[in-house]
N, C-alpha and C positions, 0 to 999 in steps of 0.2 A: 226669187224674182217670179212674178206672175207670167203666165203664158196665156195669151188670148187665143181661144178656139171658137170659131163661129161667133155667136153673139153673147157668149158667157165666158167667165174667167175661171181657169183651173190653175191652182198653185202647185208647188213642187210636191212630188211623191204621192200624188193622188192616183188611186186605182179606179178606173171607170169600167163599167160593164163586166164586172166579175161574175162568172157563172157559179151558182151555189153547188156545194158538194157536202155530203152528209156523212157523219160517222156511223159505225156499225150499230150503235145502240139508239140511233135516232129513229123516230117513228116514220121519218121520210126516207130512210135508207132504201136504196134501190128504186126510188121514184124520181130520180133526177131527170130534168128535161132542159132543153136549150131555150133560154129566154132571149127575146129581141133586145137590141140596144136600148138603154135608158134614154128617154126624151128629156131634154133640159131646155128650159125657157130662157129668153133673152134677159140679160142683166143679172143672171144668177151668179153667185160667187161660191166656189167650192175651195175651201182652204186646205193647207198642207196636210198630208198624211191621212186624208179621208178615204174611205172605201165606199164606192157607190156600185151596188150590184146591178146586174142587167134586169130589164123588165119592169123598171119603175118609171113614173112620170113626175118630173120636177118642174114646177111652174116658173113664172117670171119673177125676177128680183128676189129669189130665195137666197138666204145666206146660210151656208153650212160650215160650221167652225172646224178648227184643226182636230184631226183624229176622229171625227164622227164616222158612224157607219150606218148606211141606209141599205136595208136588205131588198130582195127582189119583190116585185108586185106591189110596191107602195105607190101611193098618190100623195104628193106634196104640192099643195096649191100655192098661188101667188103670194109673195111677200111673207112667207113663213121664215122664222129664224130658228136654227137648230144650233145649240151651243157646242163647245168643245167636248170631245169624247162622249157625246150623247150617242145612244144606240136606238135605232128605229128598226124593229124587226119586220118580217115579211107581212104583206097584205094589209098594212096599216094605212089609214087615210087621215091626213092632217089638212084641215080646211084653211082658208085664207087668213093671213095676218096673225096666226098663232105663234107663240114663243115656247120653245123647248129649251130649257137651260142646261148648263154644263152637267155632264155625267148622268143625265136622266136616262132611265131604261124604259123605253116604250116597247112593250112586248108585241107579239104578233096579233093581228086581227083586232087592233084598237081603232076606234073612231074618235077623232078630236075635232070638235066643231070650230067655227070661225071665232077669231079673237080670244082664244084661250091662252092661259099662262100656266105652264108646267114648270115648277121650280127645280133647282139643282138637286141631284141625287134622288129624285122621285123614282120609286120602283113600282111598276105595274106588273101584274101577273095574269096568266091565262089558264092555269092548271090548278084548280082548287085542291086537288088530291095528290099533288106532287108526284104524278106518274104511277100511283098505286092502283088506279082504276082506269080502264080503257074507255074514256068518254070524250066527246068532242071538246076541244079547247075553245074558250071564249074570253076575249080580252074585254076590258072595261070600255065604257063609252063616256066621253066628255062633251056635254052639250055646249052650245055657243056661249062665250063670255065667261065661262067658269074659270076660277083661279085656284091653283093648288100650290101650297107652300112647299119649301124645300124639305127633303128627307121624308116625305109621306110614303106610305105603302098602300096601294090600291088593289083590292082583291079582284079575282076574275069575275067577269060578267056584271059587275055593278055599273050603275049609271050615276054620274055626277051631273045634277040638273043645271039648267040654264042659269047663268050668273051666280051660281053657288060659289062659296069660298071655303077652302079647306085650310085650316091653320097648319103651320109647319110642324112636322113630326107626327102627324096624326095617322091612324090606321083606319082605313075605310073598308068595312066588311059588309056593308049593306048600301042600298040605293040612297042617294042624297037628293032630297026634293029641290026644285028650283028656288032661287032667291033666299037660301038659308046659309048660315055660317056654322061650320062644324069643327069640333076640336076634340082631341083626346085619343085614348087607346083602350077599348074601341071608341071611335069618335061618336059624338052626339051633338045635336043642335044646341048652340049657345045663344043665338040671336037671329033675327031676320036680317037680310042683306041691307035693307033700307036704313037700319039703325047703324050698321057699320059705315055706310056711306055718309051719314050725318056726322059720325065721329071723325071720319077722314076729312070731311069738309071743314069742320071746326079746327082740326089740327093744321090744315093747310092755311087757314086764315091766321091762326096764332103764329105760325112760322113766318108768314109774309110780314106780319106786323113787327116781329123780332128782327127780320132782315132789313126792313125799312128804317128801323131805329139805328142800326149799324151804319147804314148808308147816309 
């Protein structure tokens, strides 16, 4: 049963305002600090078994699915959807109306623009050398309107350009220019976005005609 709190909805077994604690091998060990309570906008729904850490800002009409985890210092803007068991690590920014699907891993220090789509099981990384070198970590950047298919791996520090499309299962180890479609391991450009849009429009017309015949 949902429990109404203020102007947002929190379902059963949600943990709000958890303070971070770090293991002895963490680079943040001994640097713990007290974060303020997370801000949550009106109309937001936080589903069962989610964990929302302190020190984040969650906008209006956000949907956070069952078992999701939002770490400290994040900014989640209005009308974002975060799927079941998705993980959003610390200091990440997700702009308005973006979709993060089930089990996606959004690492720390990521920027996701407006209207982006991040498919299920996408893995983002912020440490190119897997802890072997002491260098600053840098998450990827997703510019407005880009779309990333399920099960993609996105390397640290890369930028996915505006309205770019990444095919499911691809590995992105370099910057993707705006308005391009990339696919493969390592991924390469296979077409311009405008050609994909034309193909999708033709497919939509074909399906509509098929449905109209059935009716």
